C-alpha positions in Angstrom: -24.1 1.1 70.5 -25.9 2.4 67.4 -24.4 1.8 64.0 -24.2 4.8 61.7 -25.1 4.0 58.1 -23.9 6.0 55.1 -27.0 7.4 53.5 -25.1 9.0 50.6 -25.3 7.2 47.2 -21.9 6.2 45.8 -21.7 7.6 42.3 -18.1 6.7 41.3 -18.9 3.3 39.6 -20.0 3.0 36.0 -20.4 -0.8 35.5 -23.9 -2.3 35.8 -23.2 -4.6 38.7 -21.4 -2.0 40.7 -24.1 0.6 40.1 -26.7 -1.9 41.3 -24.7 -2.7 44.4 -24.4 1.0 45.2 -28.2 1.4 44.9 -28.8 -1.6 47.1 -26.4 -0.2 49.7 -28.1 3.2 49.6 -31.6 1.8 50.0 -30.7 -0.6 52.8 -29.5 2.4 54.7 -33.0 3.9 54.8 -35.3 3.3 57.7 -38.2 2.6 55.4 -36.5 -0.5 54.0 -35.0 -2.0 57.2 -34.5 -5.8 56.9 -36.0 -5.8 53.4 -34.9 -8.7 51.2 -34.1 -7.0 48.0 -33.2 -10.1 46.0 -36.5 -11.8 46.8 -38.8 -8.9 45.9 -40.1 -6.9 43.0 -37.9 -4.0 44.1 -35.0 -6.0 42.6 -36.5 -5.4 39.1 -36.8 -1.7 39.8 -33.1 -1.7 40.9 -32.2 -3.4 37.6 -34.0 -0.7 35.6 -32.3 2.1 37.6 -28.9 0.4 37.2 -29.3 -0.1 33.5 -30.5 3.4 32.9 -27.6 4.8 34.8 -25.2 2.5 32.9 -26.6 3.6 29.6 -26.3 7.3 30.5 -22.7 6.8 31.6 -21.9 4.9 28.4 -23.5 7.6 26.2 -21.7 10.4 28.0 -18.4 8.6 27.6 -19.1 8.1 23.9 -20.0 11.7 23.4 -16.8 12.8 25.2 -14.8 10.4 22.9 -16.4 11.8 19.8 -15.3 15.3 20.7 -11.7 14.6 19.8 -10.1 13.4 16.6 -7.9 10.7 18.2 -10.7 9.0 20.2 -13.5 9.4 17.7 -15.1 6.2 16.3 -17.9 7.5 14.1 -16.9 8.5 10.6 -19.1 11.6 10.8 -17.2 12.8 13.9 -13.8 12.1 12.4 -14.7 13.9 9.1 -16.0 16.9 11.1 -12.8 17.2 13.1 -10.8 16.8 9.9 -12.8 19.7 8.3 -11.8 22.0 11.1 -8.2 21.3 10.1 -8.9 22.1 6.5 -8.7 18.4 5.4 -11.1 16.8 3.0 -11.0 13.0 3.1 -10.3 11.2 -0.2 -13.3 9.9 -2.1 -13.2 6.6 -4.0 -10.8 6.7 -6.9 -11.5 5.4 -10.4 -9.0 3.0 -12.1 -7.4 4.9 -15.0 -4.9 4.6 -17.8 -4.0 6.3 -21.0 -4.5 4.9 -24.5 -3.5 5.8 -28.1 -6.3 5.9 -30.6 -6.1 5.5 -34.3 -8.9 6.4 -36.7 -9.0 5.1 -40.2 -10.9 7.8 -42.1 -10.8 10.1 -45.1 -11.7 13.3 -43.1 -9.0 15.8 -42.1 -9.9 16.3 -38.4 -11.8 14.5 -35.7 -13.1 15.7 -32.4 -13.7 12.9 -29.9 -16.4 14.1 -27.5 -16.4 14.1 -23.7 -17.8 10.8 -22.4 -16.5 8.6 -25.2 -16.7 5.0 -23.9 -14.2 2.2 -24.2 -14.6 -1.4 -23.0 -12.3 -3.9 -21.4 -12.5 -7.3 -19.7 -11.1 -8.0 -16.3 -11.3 -11.5 -14.8 -14.2 -12.3 -17.1 -16.2 -9.2 -16.3 -16.8 -6.3 -18.7 -16.0 -2.7 -17.5 -16.6 0.6 -19.2 -14.0 3.4 -19.2 -14.8 7.0 -20.2 -13.1 10.2 -21.2 -13.8 13.2 -19.1 -13.0 15.8 -21.7 -12.9 16.1 -25.5 -9.9 15.5 -27.7 -9.1 16.4 -31.3 -6.8 14.9 -33.9 -5.5 15.8 -37.4 -4.9 13.4 -40.3 -1.2 12.4 -41.0 -1.9 12.3 -44.7 -2.2 8.5 -45.0 -5.9 8.3 -44.0 -5.0 7.8 -40.3 -5.9 10.2 -37.5 -3.9 9.6 -34.3 -4.7 10.8 -30.8 -2.2 9.8 -28.2 -2.1 9.7 -24.4 -5.9 10.0 -23.9 -6.8 9.5 -20.2 -9.7 7.2 -19.6 -11.4 6.4 -16.3 -13.4 3.4 -15.2 -17.0 4.1 -14.7 -19.8 6.1 -16.3 -20.2 9.8 -16.5 -23.2 11.1 -14.6 -24.7 14.6 -14.5 -26.7 16.1 -11.6 -28.4 19.5 -11.9 -29.7 21.9 -9.2 -31.6 25.1 -9.7 -30.5 27.7 -7.1 -33.4 29.0 -4.9 -32.7 31.4 -2.0 -36.2 30.6 -0.6 -35.1 27.0 0.1 -33.0 27.6 3.2 -32.2 23.9 3.4 -30.9 23.6 -0.2 -27.7 21.6 -0.6 -25.8 20.5 -3.6 -25.1 16.9 -2.7 -23.7 14.4 -5.2 -26.2 11.5 -4.8 -23.7 8.6 -5.2 -21.1 7.6 -2.6 -19.0 6.0 -5.3 -18.1 9.2 -7.0 -14.5 10.0 -7.9 -14.2 13.7 -6.9 -11.0 13.9 -8.8 -13.1 13.7 -12.0 -15.7 16.2 -10.7 -16.4 19.2 -13.0 -18.6 22.0 -11.6 -20.4 24.4 -13.9 -22.8 27.2 -13.2 -25.3 28.2 -15.9 -26.7 31.7 -15.8 -30.5 32.1 -15.4 -32.4 32.0 -18.6 -29.3 31.5 -20.8 -27.1 28.8 -22.1 -24.0 30.5 -20.8 -22.0 28.4 -18.3 -18.9 29.1 -16.2 -16.5 26.4 -15.0 -15.8 26.6 -11.3 -12.5 25.3 -9.8 -12.0 23.6 -6.5 -10.5 26.0 -4.0 -7.5 24.8 -2.1 -6.1 28.1 -0.8 -8.5 30.8 0.5 -5.6 33.3 0.5 -5.8 33.4 -3.3 -9.5 34.1 -3.8 -11.6 37.2 -3.6 -15.3 38.1 -3.9 -15.4 37.4 -7.7 -13.4 34.1 -7.7 -15.4 31.3 -9.4 -14.5 28.6 -6.9 -16.4 25.8 -5.1 -15.7 24.0 -1.9 -16.1 20.3 -1.1 -16.9 18.4 2.0 -17.8 14.8 2.9 -21.3 14.5 4.4 -23.6 11.7 5.5 -23.4 8.2 4.0 -20.0 8.8 2.5 -21.4 11.3 -0.1 -19.9 14.6 -1.0 -21.4 18.1 -1.0 -20.4 21.0 -3.2 -20.9 24.5 -1.7 -20.0 28.0 -2.9 -18.7 31.3 -1.6 -20.7 34.1 0.0 -19.6 37.0 -2.1 -16.6 37.7 0.2 -14.7 34.5 -0.2 -15.7 33.3 -3.6 -18.5 34.5 -5.8 -22.0 33.9 -4.5 -24.8 32.2 -6.5 -28.1 33.9 -7.4 -31.6 32.6 -7.9 -32.5 30.6 -11.0 -28.8 29.8 -11.8 -28.3 26.1 -12.5 -25.5 24.2 -10.8 -24.3 21.4 -13.0 -22.2 18.6 -11.4 -20.5 16.1 -13.8 -18.5 13.2 -12.4 -17.5 9.5 -12.8 -19.3 6.9 -10.7 -16.7 4.1 -10.2 -16.5 0.5 -9.2 -13.4 1.4 -7.3 -10.8 -1.5 -7.1 -12.7 -3.7 -9.6 -11.4 -1.6 -12.5 -7.7 -2.3 -11.9 -5.9 -4.6 -14.3 -7.5 -3.8 -17.7 -5.1 -3.9 -20.6 -7.0 -4.2 -23.9 -9.5 -1.5 -24.6 -11.9 -1.3 -27.5 -14.4 1.5 -28.5 -17.9 0.7 -27.4 -19.3 2.2 -30.7 -18.6 4.7 -33.5 -16.7 7.8 -32.5 -17.4 11.0 -34.4 -19.0 8.8 -37.1 -15.9 6.6 -37.5 -16.1 2.9 -36.9 -12.7 1.6 -38.0 -10.8 2.3 -34.8 -7.9 0.7 -33.1 -6.4 1.4 -29.7 -3.1 0.7 -27.8 -3.0 1.1 -24.1 0.1 2.6 -22.5 -0.3 0.8 -19.2 -2.8 -1.5 -17.5 -5.5 0.3 -15.6 -4.6 1.0 -12.0 -5.3 3.4 -9.2 -8.9 2.3 -8.4 -9.5 2.4 -4.6 -12.2 2.8 -2.0 -12.8 5.9 0.2 -10.1 7.0 2.6 -10.2 4.9 5.8 -10.8 6.3 9.3 -7.3 5.4 10.3 -5.8 7.3 7.4 -8.0 10.4 8.1 -6.8 10.5 11.7 -3.2 10.2 10.6 -3.2 12.6 7.6 -5.5 15.4 8.7 -3.1 16.8 11.4 -0.1 16.4 9.1 -1.9 18.1 6.2 -2.7 21.0 8.5 0.9 21.2 9.6 2.1 21.3 6.0 -0.1 24.3 5.3 -0.6 23.5 1.6 3.0 23.3 0.5 5.8 20.7 0.3 9.0 21.8 1.9 10.0 19.1 4.4 10.2 15.3 4.0 7.1 15.0 6.2 5.2 17.3 3.8 6.0 15.1 0.9 4.9 12.0 2.8 1.6 13.6 3.6 0.9 14.7 0.0 2.1 11.5 -1.5 -0.7 9.7 0.5 -3.2 12.4 -0.4 -2.4 12.5 -4.1 -2.1 8.8 -4.5 -4.8 7.1 -2.4 -3.5 3.6 -3.1 -0.4 4.3 -1.1 0.3 1.6 1.4 3.6 3.0 2.6 5.9 5.8 1.4 9.6 6.7 1.8 10.9 10.1 1.1 14.5 11.3 1.2 16.4 14.4 0.1 19.0 14.4 -2.6 21.7 15.2 -0.1 21.2 11.7 1.4 21.5 9.9 -1.9 20.1 9.5 -5.4 18.2 7.0 -7.5 17.6 6.3 -11.2 15.9 3.5 -13.0 19.1 2.0 -14.4 21.4 1.7 -11.5 18.9 2.0 -8.6 19.8 3.9 -5.4 23.3 5.1 -4.4 24.8 7.3 -1.7 26.0 9.8 -4.3 24.2 13.1 -3.4 22.1 14.9 -5.9 21.1 18.3 -4.5 17.9 20.1 -5.4 15.9 16.9 -5.7 13.6 15.0 -3.4 12.9 11.3 -4.0 9.5 9.8 -3.3 9.1 6.0 -3.3 5.6 4.5 -3.0 4.5 1.0 -2.3 1.0 0.6 -3.7 -1.8 -1.3 -2.0 -1.9 -3.6 -5.0 1.8 -4.5 -4.5 2.7 -3.2 -8.0 5.2 -0.5 -9.0 3.6 2.7 -10.1 3.0 2.8 -13.9 4.6 5.5 -16.0 1.1 7.2 -16.3 0.7 7.2 -12.5 4.1 8.7 -12.0 3.5 11.4 -14.6 0.1 12.3 -13.0 1.6 12.3 -9.5 4.4 14.6 -10.5 1.8 17.0 -12.1 -0.1 17.0 -8.8 3.1 17.7 -6.8 3.7 20.8 -8.9 0.9 22.7 -7.1 2.7 22.2 -3.7 6.4 22.1 -4.4 8.7 25.2 -4.0 10.6 26.3 -7.2 14.0 25.0 -6.1 13.0 21.4 -5.4 12.4 18.8 -8.2 10.5 15.7 -7.0 11.4 12.3 -8.5 9.3 9.2 -8.2 11.6 6.3 -7.3 10.5 2.6 -7.7 10.6 0.5 -4.5 13.4 -2.1 -4.4 12.7 -5.3 -2.7 15.4 -7.0 -0.7 14.5 -10.7 -0.2 15.4 -12.7 2.9 15.7 -16.5 2.7 15.7 -18.5 5.9 17.0 -22.0 6.5 15.8 -23.2 9.9 16.0 -26.6 11.6 13.4 -27.0 14.4 13.8 -29.5 17.2 10.7 -30.6 19.1 9.8 -33.0 22.0 7.6 -35.7 20.4 6.7 -37.0 23.9 4.5 -34.1 24.8 2.6 -33.6 21.6 0.4 -35.6 19.2 1.3 -33.3 16.3 3.2 -34.8 13.4 6.4 -33.6 11.7 4.3 -32.1 8.9 2.1 -30.3 11.5 5.1 -28.7 13.2 6.6 -27.7 9.8 3.3 -26.2 8.6 2.9 -24.2 11.8 6.4 -22.8 11.7 5.9 -21.8 8.1 2.8 -20.0 9.1 4.7 -18.2 11.8 7.3 -17.0 9.3 4.6 -15.9 6.8 2.7 -14.0 9.6 5.9 -12.2 10.6 6.5 -11.3 7.0 3.0 -9.9 6.6 2.7 -8.1 9.9 6.2 -6.8 10.5 7.8 -6.2 7.1 5.1 -4.1 5.3 6.7 -0.6 5.5 9.9 0.9 4.2 11.1 1.5 7.7 10.4 -2.0 9.0 13.6 -3.8 10.2 14.1 -7.5 10.1 14.9 -8.5 13.7 16.6 -12.0 13.8 16.1 -12.6 17.5 12.4 -11.8 17.3 12.0 -14.3 14.4 13.7 -17.2 16.1 11.8 -16.4 19.3 8.5 -16.5 17.4 9.6 -19.9 15.8 10.3 -21.3 19.3 6.9 -20.0 20.6 5.0 -21.6 17.7 4.3 -24.7 19.7 5.0 -25.8 23.3 6.7 -28.9 22.0 9.4 -26.9 20.1 12.6 -27.0 22.2 14.9 -24.9 19.9 15.7 -23.9 16.4 18.9 -23.3 14.4 18.3 -20.6 11.7 20.6 -19.0 9.1 19.7 -16.4 6.4 20.8 -15.1 3.1 19.9 -11.9 1.2 18.8 -11.8 -2.5 18.1 -9.1 -5.1 16.6 -9.6 -8.5 18.3 -8.2 -11.6 16.4 -8.1 -14.9 18.8 -8.8 -17.7 18.8 -7.1 -21.1 19.5 -9.7 -23.8 19.8 -7.2 -26.6 23.0 -5.5 -25.6 26.0 -5.4 -23.3 24.8 -3.9 -19.9 26.4 -3.5 -16.5 24.3 -4.3 -13.4 24.4 -3.0 -9.8 22.8 -4.8 -6.9 22.9 -2.5 -3.9 22.0 -4.4 -0.7 22.9 -1.5 1.6 23.8 -4.0 4.3 27.5 -5.1 4.8 28.5 -8.6 3.7 30.3 -11.2 5.8 34.0 -10.6 5.3 36.2 -11.3 8.3 39.4 -11.2 6.4 40.8 -10.7 2.8 40.3 -13.9 0.8 37.6 -15.2 3.0 36.0 -18.4 1.7 37.6 -17.9 -1.7 37.9 -21.6 -2.6 34.2 -22.2 -1.9 33.0 -19.2 -3.8 33.1 -16.4 -1.2 29.8 -14.9 0.0 28.2 -14.0 -3.4 26.2 -16.5 -5.5 23.6 -16.4 -8.2 21.1 -18.5 -10.2 22.2 -19.8 -13.6 22.4 -17.8 -16.8 23.8 -18.0 -20.3 26.1 -15.5 -21.9 26.3 -14.8 -25.6 28.5 -17.2 -27.5 28.7 -19.8 -24.7 26.4 -22.8 -24.2 27.4 -23.5 -20.6 25.3 -22.5 -17.6 27.1 -19.7 -15.9 27.1 -18.6 -12.2 28.6 -15.8 -10.1 30.7 -15.9 -7.0 33.5 -13.8 -5.5 37.2 -14.5 -4.5 36.9 -13.0 -1.0 39.1 -10.0 -2.1 36.5 -7.9 -3.9 36.5 -9.5 -7.3 33.4 -11.0 -8.9 33.9 -14.2 -10.9 32.0 -16.1 -13.6 32.1 -19.9 -13.7 30.4 -23.0 -15.0 30.4 -26.5 -13.5 32.2 -29.5 -14.9 31.4 -32.7 -12.9 30.6 -30.4 -9.9 33.9 -28.5 -10.1 33.9 -24.8 -10.8 35.6 -23.7 -14.0 36.2 -20.0 -14.2 35.9 -18.1 -17.4 36.6 -14.7 -15.7 38.0 -13.7 -12.4 37.4 -10.0 -12.9 33.8 -9.8 -14.1 32.9 -7.2 -11.6 33.5 -6.0 -8.1 32.1 -6.5 -4.6 32.1 -3.8 -1.9 31.7 -5.8 1.3 31.4 -2.8 3.6 28.7 -1.0 1.6 27.0 -4.1 0.4 27.2 -3.6 -3.3 27.7 -6.1 -6.1 28.7 -4.6 -9.5 28.6 -6.7 -12.7 30.8 -5.5 -15.6 29.1 -5.0 -19.0 27.9 -8.4 -20.2 25.3 -9.8 -22.6 23.1 -12.2 -20.7 21.3 -14.0 -23.5 18.9 -16.0 -21.3 18.4 -17.4 -17.8 19.1 -21.0 -16.8 15.5 -21.3 -15.6 13.3 -20.6 -18.6 10.4 -19.6 -16.4 12.4 -17.0 -14.5 12.3 -13.3 -15.4 15.2 -12.2 -13.3 18.6 -13.2 -12.2 18.8 -13.8 -8.5 22.0 -12.6 -6.7 22.5 -14.0 -3.2 24.9 -12.8 -0.4 25.6 -13.7 3.2 25.1 -10.6 5.4 27.5 -9.6 8.1 24.6 -9.1 10.6 21.4 -11.1 11.0 19.5 -7.9 11.6 18.6 -6.5 8.1 18.0 -2.7 7.9 16.3 -1.2 4.8 17.7 2.0 3.4 15.7 4.7 1.5 13.4 2.9 -1.0 14.2 -0.6 0.1 11.5 -3.0 1.3 12.2 -6.2 3.1 10.4 -9.4 2.3 10.9 -13.0 3.4 11.0 -15.3 0.4 8.7 -17.9 1.8 8.9 -20.1 -1.3 12.7 -20.5 -1.1 12.7 -20.7 2.7 13.6 -24.1 4.1 12.0 -25.5 7.3 13.2 -28.9 8.5 11.8 -30.6 11.6 13.6 -33.2 13.8 13.0 -34.8 17.1 15.2 -33.4 19.9 17.2 -36.4 20.9 17.9 -35.1 24.3 14.1 -35.4 25.2 13.5 -39.0 24.1 15.1 -42.4 24.5 14.4 -43.2 20.9 17.8 -43.1 19.3 16.8 -44.7 16.0 18.2 -43.0 12.9 16.2 -40.2 11.5 15.2 -40.2 7.8 14.2 -37.2 5.7 11.2 -36.8 3.5 10.0 -34.0 1.2 7.3 -31.8 2.6 3.9 -31.9 1.0 3.8 -28.1 1.4 3.5 -26.2 -1.9 6.2 -23.9 -0.7 8.8 -26.7 -0.4 10.9 -27.4 2.6 12.0 -30.5 4.5 10.2 -32.6 7.0 12.3 -35.1 9.0 10.5 -38.1 10.4 11.3 -41.2 12.5 12.6 -44.4 11.1 9.1 -45.8 10.9 8.2 -43.2 8.4 5.3 -42.0 10.5 4.5 -38.4 9.8 
C-alpha cells in the first residue's frame, strides 16, 4: 500500500529547531530527495540558512508588532512616539536647585544681578557651578548693604543655541544639541530679521487657548534623548518667517550629582561688587535623570485621562509625578478623609476644600520648603478654584522584629553566624522590595514564611514585633506631642499589663529641672505616665502626663519641656507600642520601614533534630546591625 506524504510546508513554528525540522520534513516528502541523508550533506547547511532567515524574519515581525503598542514597546523611541499621541512629553533631566539670600556690601543705591550669575559649591569634594536663569535687582537698606532674597539658582551652566529660520531648508529642525538639558529652564526667544527686537515664546500646554497669533512653542523628545522645539503653522500658534533667529537658552545639568550643596559662594564680582556673602535657604535638591521608560508607560495614559486639570485624586497623583520628577511614590487624599499639619501630623478630622499630597523622594529626603513652594506654584496651573493643595511630609512608621530561628545543624555546614546573616538579608530584602510605597502593607505571615525559606536547614522561627515613631523634641519651650500610629494597640481589657508598663514605652529623655533619666509607659487604662528607674524599679513622677487611644492608635503627650535626650547622639525621642495585629497597614501619608538596626535575630539549634543536648550559650553577633547568635557549648560558630 502506498504511503501518502504531506507535501505542504508547516509554517506554524517560529523557533529555529522547529523551523528546520519542518523544512526537512517538507523536503523529504519530495520525489527528488527520496532517501537523501540531509544530516550528512551540504544541503544541511542550506537548511540552516533557510531556518535562520525564517527565524530572523519572525523575530523582527514580532518586534515590530510589539513596538506598535505602548504597553509592549521596548525601544525608547517607540514609547516616546506613543506618548506623544496622548499629548504627553517625557520629563527631561532636572537640575538640582535651591534658593539663596545674597548680601552686597557697597556704597551704590541699586544693583542689578544679571542672568547667568554663577555661584560655586562643593559636594563630596567636587566643585559644582550653579547659575541664575533671570536677572534680579536690589536696593540699599541705608547701611551700605543691598539684600536680594530667595534667588533661585540651578546646577549647571547656561548655554545658548541659535538657528536662522530658512524655509528653503525643508529638513530644518530646532534641536537642543545636549541630552542633559533641563527643559524646565528653557527660554525660547525669536528675533525679528534684521533687528535686535526679540519676543519671548511660552511653552504651549493647552491648544484650546491659542490662536494664529499666539507666541507659543511646542516641545518633543527626539533621538538620543534630545529635545526639539517646534512652532505653530499660523493657525495654531504664530508661524516663523525667513531670516528670523530662534534663540534657545537653557541649563545643561549634571543631574543627580548637584544634590546636597549647602554653602554657596559667588564665582566672581557681581555688578562690580566683590564683597558679597550668601546664605542658602535649603540644600540643593531635585536633580534627576530623564524620565524612565516604565514611568512614561505609566504616566502617559493617566495624563491623557486627566485632560490637563487636577480634579480627582488620580489627577493629583499624575501631576505630582510630572511636576516633581524625583517622586518615588506619592499618596493623595481629600480633606474629607482627614487632615495634616506640620505640628500635629495627620488626623481623621476632616478639612474640606483641601487636597493633601505627600511625596517620598527618590533621595529618601523630605521635600525642602523651596521644593514645596515650587510644587504648589506648578499645581496652580491645573487645580480648580475651589481646591487648595497642601504638601504633607511623609511619616515613617518603624517596625522592629525580634525573631528566634531554629535550624537543623545536621543537614548544613553553615555556622550560626551564617544563618543569622542570611536571615538578616532576607528581612532587609523584604523591607526594600515590599515596603517602598505608601500603600505597601506589612504582612506578618509573609515575613515569617520568607525567614523559614531562607535556608533549607531552618525548621521554624518565633517572631514578635513592635512599632515605633520618632518625635523631635523642642527644648526651648513647653510643647505637646502626638504620635499617630493609625493601627490599634494591644488592649484586651482595661488595666492590661499596668504593673509592667502597659504597651507604650520610650527611649530616655530629660525634662527641665530634673536630672533623672525619664521614660514613658501607660497604665492600661488610657493614661500616659512618666517615670525614672531606681535600682531597676519604676518611680513615677506623673500618672497623667498624656493619653493613649488604644483603638485609634494614638499617643498624646501633654505639654512638656524635654531639655535633652538620654542618648546624646539621638535627634528624636522614640515611642514604641505593641500593636493589636501583626499585619501593619499604613494610612494616608504613612510609610512602613523595618528598623533593621534595632531588629534582633537569634539563632539556635532545633533540639528536636539532634541528639546533642548540651547547653547552649549566647554570643554577640559580629554583624554591624547587632543581634544575637546562639552557638553550641564548644563555642564553635
